C-alpha positions in Angstrom: -152.9 118.2 130.5 -155.8 118.2 128.0 -157.2 115.2 129.9 -157.3 117.1 133.1 -160.5 118.8 134.3 -161.8 121.0 137.1 -163.3 119.8 140.4 -164.2 121.4 143.7 -162.2 119.3 146.2 -162.9 119.3 149.9 -160.0 118.1 152.1 -159.6 117.6 155.8 -156.7 119.0 157.7 -155.7 119.3 161.4 -157.2 122.8 161.4 -160.5 121.8 159.9 -161.2 121.5 156.2 -160.1 123.2 153.0 -161.9 123.8 149.7 -160.1 124.3 146.4 -160.6 124.1 142.7 -158.3 121.2 141.7 -157.2 119.7 138.4 -158.0 116.0 138.3 -158.2 113.2 135.7 -160.4 110.3 135.0 -157.9 108.0 136.8 -158.5 110.1 140.0 -162.2 109.4 140.0 -163.9 106.7 142.0 -165.2 103.4 140.6 -168.3 103.2 138.4 -169.4 101.9 135.1 -170.6 105.2 133.5 -168.7 108.4 132.9 -170.9 111.5 132.6 -169.8 114.8 131.1 -171.5 117.1 133.7 -173.4 120.0 132.2 -175.2 121.3 135.3 -175.3 120.8 139.1 -176.9 122.8 141.9 -176.4 124.1 145.3 -178.7 122.5 147.9 -178.6 123.2 151.7 -176.8 120.0 152.1 -174.1 121.2 149.6 -173.8 124.3 151.7 -173.1 122.2 154.8 -170.5 120.1 153.0 -168.6 123.1 151.5 -168.6 125.1 154.7 -168.0 122.2 157.0 -171.0 123.3 159.2 -172.6 119.8 159.0 -171.1 116.3 159.0 -171.9 115.6 155.3 -168.5 114.4 154.0 -167.6 111.0 155.2 -164.6 110.2 152.9 -161.6 112.5 152.4 -160.8 114.1 150.1 -164.2 114.6 148.4 -165.5 116.2 145.3 -168.6 118.1 146.3 -172.0 118.3 144.7 -174.9 115.9 145.6 -176.6 116.4 142.2 -175.6 116.3 138.6 -177.1 116.3 135.1 -175.3 115.8 131.8 -174.5 113.4 128.9 -173.1 109.9 129.1 -169.5 109.9 127.7 -168.7 106.3 128.1 -170.6 103.4 129.5 -170.1 99.8 130.5 -173.7 99.6 131.7 -176.1 98.1 129.2 -178.8 100.5 130.3 -176.9 103.6 129.0 -175.0 104.5 125.9 -172.8 107.5 124.9 -175.0 110.5 124.2 -177.8 109.6 126.7 -178.8 112.5 128.9 -179.1 111.6 132.5 -179.4 113.0 136.0 -178.4 111.8 139.5 -179.6 112.8 142.9 -178.0 111.6 146.1 -176.7 108.0 146.4 -173.9 109.2 148.6 -172.5 111.9 146.2 -170.4 114.4 148.1 -170.6 112.0 151.1 -168.9 108.8 150.2 -168.6 109.1 146.4 -167.3 112.0 144.3 -170.0 114.4 143.3 -171.2 116.7 140.6 -168.9 119.7 141.1 -166.6 118.6 138.3 -166.5 118.6 134.5 -166.8 114.8 134.6 -168.1 112.2 137.0 -167.7 108.4 137.1 -170.8 106.8 138.8 -172.7 103.6 138.9 -175.3 103.3 136.1 -177.8 101.9 138.6 -177.9 105.4 140.2 -178.8 107.2 137.0 -182.2 108.4 136.0 -182.8 109.1 132.3 -183.4 112.8 131.8 -187.2 113.3 131.3 -188.0 114.8 127.9 -189.8 117.7 129.6 -186.6 119.0 131.1 -183.2 120.4 130.0 -180.2 119.5 132.2 -180.4 123.1 133.6 -184.1 122.6 134.5 -183.4 119.2 136.0 -180.9 120.9 138.3 -183.2 123.8 139.0 -185.3 121.0 140.5 -182.3 119.1 141.9 -182.4 117.1 145.2 -184.5 119.9 146.8 -187.3 119.8 144.3 -187.2 116.0 143.9 -187.5 115.8 147.7 -190.4 118.2 147.7 -192.1 115.8 145.2 -191.4 112.8 147.4 -193.1 114.7 150.2 -196.1 115.4 148.1 -196.3 111.8 147.1 -196.0 110.7 150.7 -199.0 112.8 151.7 -201.0 111.6 148.7 -200.2 108.0 149.4 -201.3 108.5 153.0 -204.7 109.8 151.8 -204.3 113.6 152.0 -206.4 115.3 149.3 -206.6 118.8 148.0 -210.0 119.4 149.4 -209.0 118.4 152.9 -207.9 121.8 154.3 -204.8 123.9 154.8 -201.3 122.5 154.2 -198.4 124.2 155.8 -194.9 124.3 154.2 -192.1 125.3 156.5 -188.8 126.7 155.4 -190.8 128.2 152.6 -188.1 130.3 150.9 -185.7 127.4 150.6 -185.5 125.0 147.7 -187.7 122.3 149.1 -190.2 124.8 150.4 -190.4 126.8 147.2 -191.0 123.8 145.0 -193.4 122.2 147.5 -195.6 125.3 147.4 -195.6 125.4 143.6 -196.5 121.7 143.4 -199.2 121.8 146.0 -200.8 124.9 144.5 -200.8 123.3 141.0 -202.5 120.2 142.5 -205.2 122.4 144.0 -204.2 122.4 147.7 -204.7 125.4 149.9 -201.1 126.3 150.9 -199.7 128.3 153.9 -196.1 129.2 154.0 -193.9 129.7 157.1 -190.9 132.0 156.7 -188.6 134.1 158.7 -188.4 136.6 155.8 -191.7 138.5 155.7 -190.4 140.6 152.9 -190.6 137.5 150.7 -194.4 137.3 151.0 -195.0 138.4 147.4 -192.6 135.8 146.2 -194.3 133.0 148.1 -197.8 134.1 147.1 -196.7 134.1 143.4 -195.7 130.5 143.9 -199.2 129.7 145.2 -199.2 130.3 149.0 -202.4 132.0 150.2 -201.3 132.6 153.8 -197.9 133.7 155.2 -197.0 132.7 158.8 -194.0 134.2 160.6 -191.4 131.6 161.4 -191.2 132.8 165.0 -194.7 131.5 165.6 -193.4 128.0 165.2 -189.7 128.1 166.1 -189.9 128.2 169.9 -191.1 125.7 172.4 -194.9 125.4 172.2 -197.7 123.4 173.7 -197.6 119.6 173.4 -201.1 119.8 171.7 -202.3 123.0 170.2 -205.4 124.1 168.4 -206.1 122.0 165.3 -205.4 124.0 162.1 -203.5 122.2 159.4 -204.7 119.2 157.4 -201.1 118.3 156.6 -197.6 119.7 156.3 -194.2 119.5 154.6 -191.3 120.3 156.9 -187.7 120.8 156.0 -186.8 122.5 159.3 -187.1 120.0 162.2 -186.7 120.8 165.9 -189.4 123.0 167.5 -190.9 123.9 164.1 -191.7 120.3 163.4 -193.0 119.8 166.9 -195.3 122.7 166.7 -196.6 121.7 163.3 -197.4 118.3 164.6 -199.2 119.9 167.6 -201.4 121.9 165.2 -202.2 119.2 162.7 -205.8 118.2 162.6 -207.2 114.8 163.5 -206.0 112.2 161.0 -203.6 114.5 159.3 -200.0 113.9 158.3 -196.7 115.7 158.1 -193.9 114.7 155.7 -190.5 115.5 157.3 -187.4 115.8 155.2 -185.0 118.3 156.7 -183.2 119.7 159.7 -182.5 123.4 159.0 -183.4 124.3 162.6 -182.0 121.2 164.2 -182.0 117.4 164.2 -183.9 117.2 167.5 -187.6 116.7 167.8 -188.8 118.2 171.2 -192.3 116.8 170.9 -194.7 114.5 172.8 -196.6 111.5 171.6 -199.9 113.4 172.1 -200.5 114.4 168.5 -200.0 110.8 167.5 -202.1 109.0 170.1 -204.9 111.6 170.6 -205.3 112.9 167.1 -204.0 110.0 165.0 -201.5 112.3 163.3 -198.9 110.6 161.1 -195.2 111.6 160.8 -194.0 110.5 157.4 -190.2 110.4 157.1 -188.9 111.2 153.6 -185.4 110.2 152.4 -184.1 111.3 149.0 -180.6 109.9 149.2 -181.2 106.1 149.1 -184.8 106.2 147.8 -185.5 103.1 145.5 -185.2 103.7 141.8 -189.0 103.1 141.2 -189.8 105.9 143.7 -187.3 108.2 142.0 -188.7 107.6 138.5 -192.2 108.1 139.8 -191.2 111.4 141.4 -189.5 112.7 138.2 -192.5 111.6 136.1 -194.8 113.6 138.3 -192.4 116.6 138.3 -192.6 116.6 134.5 -196.4 117.0 134.7 -197.1 118.8 138.0 -194.4 121.5 138.2 -195.1 124.7 136.3 -192.0 125.5 134.2 -192.6 129.3 134.6 -192.7 129.0 138.4 -189.5 126.9 138.3 -187.8 129.7 136.3 -189.1 132.3 138.8 -187.4 130.6 141.8 -184.1 129.8 140.0 -180.8 131.7 139.5 -177.7 130.4 137.9 -174.0 130.7 138.9 -170.9 129.5 137.1 -168.4 127.0 138.4 -166.5 129.8 140.2 -169.7 130.8 142.1 -170.2 127.5 143.8 -168.3 128.3 147.1 -170.0 131.6 147.6 -173.5 130.2 146.9 -172.8 127.4 149.4 -171.9 129.9 152.1 -175.0 132.0 151.3 -177.4 129.1 151.4 -176.2 128.1 154.9 -176.5 131.8 156.0 -180.1 131.9 154.8 -179.4 134.4 152.1 -180.8 132.4 149.2 -184.4 131.9 148.2 -185.5 129.2 145.8 -182.9 127.3 143.8 -179.4 127.8 142.5 -178.3 126.1 139.3 -174.5 125.6 138.6 -173.5 125.9 135.0 -170.5 123.7 135.1 -169.2 125.1 131.8 -169.9 128.6 132.9 
């Protein structure tokens, strides 16, 4: 029994799905050439959808949840890693088609692993997690397109969430003028402490709007989708760009081509799950220099292994701001 360890297992039944804390062994894990002793994971919105079953995240059953993990290499058949190396992993199908980070151990492909940057502990890396790493990918997409800090106001939607919170902190550190859209006006002080200068009520963007509205934003980072993204595009200034990475409001895009063909607005799709390793390493290198550790601490709370399921429900219900770290040993 000493070789057995805990895992959050999601199973499918005729009545829906079940979630349980199971005891598993290494022989139960999926194929891979590196075994990681997981120290920390996190609860992203996508994790919430997987645990609650409110989104079609899991594609193989049963599944160990957790789209992120950070920890120490225990055994390795991959020449790039050796026992004792600290590593992190975001995406690559974890919690979808491959067992994820909600377990004491994970067996994964070494080609998926990123060496833990020296600037971060495993807990800090998971405070960033997929949400923060995605926020950095969005910032990089805007920069690569040519958006600069002196170009005007940048809107971050879903501002209280993990992507939004980290995006605000990053943009502010880089000198951008940041506006934040939120449905929780009581969180204005929190958002301003991260670096937002203007708070916009979510209701202003979440309903059907004009195909082309008054130009306001130089750029945007959107994790919401649906009408919110459509309205952001309609208000983006000539030559601006919006990095889109989420669908908290919906997967639809009820927009017209008018912002694209009349104002030259660009819609930049950002994927974190299958992003090439070069892009991942670039994002983590930038996070190590451009994310204020004090701000990261201010947006993070920690739960133990037994707190995963409740945190997953809370994040889907919009009750969580910022980031949730899971102390796997806690």
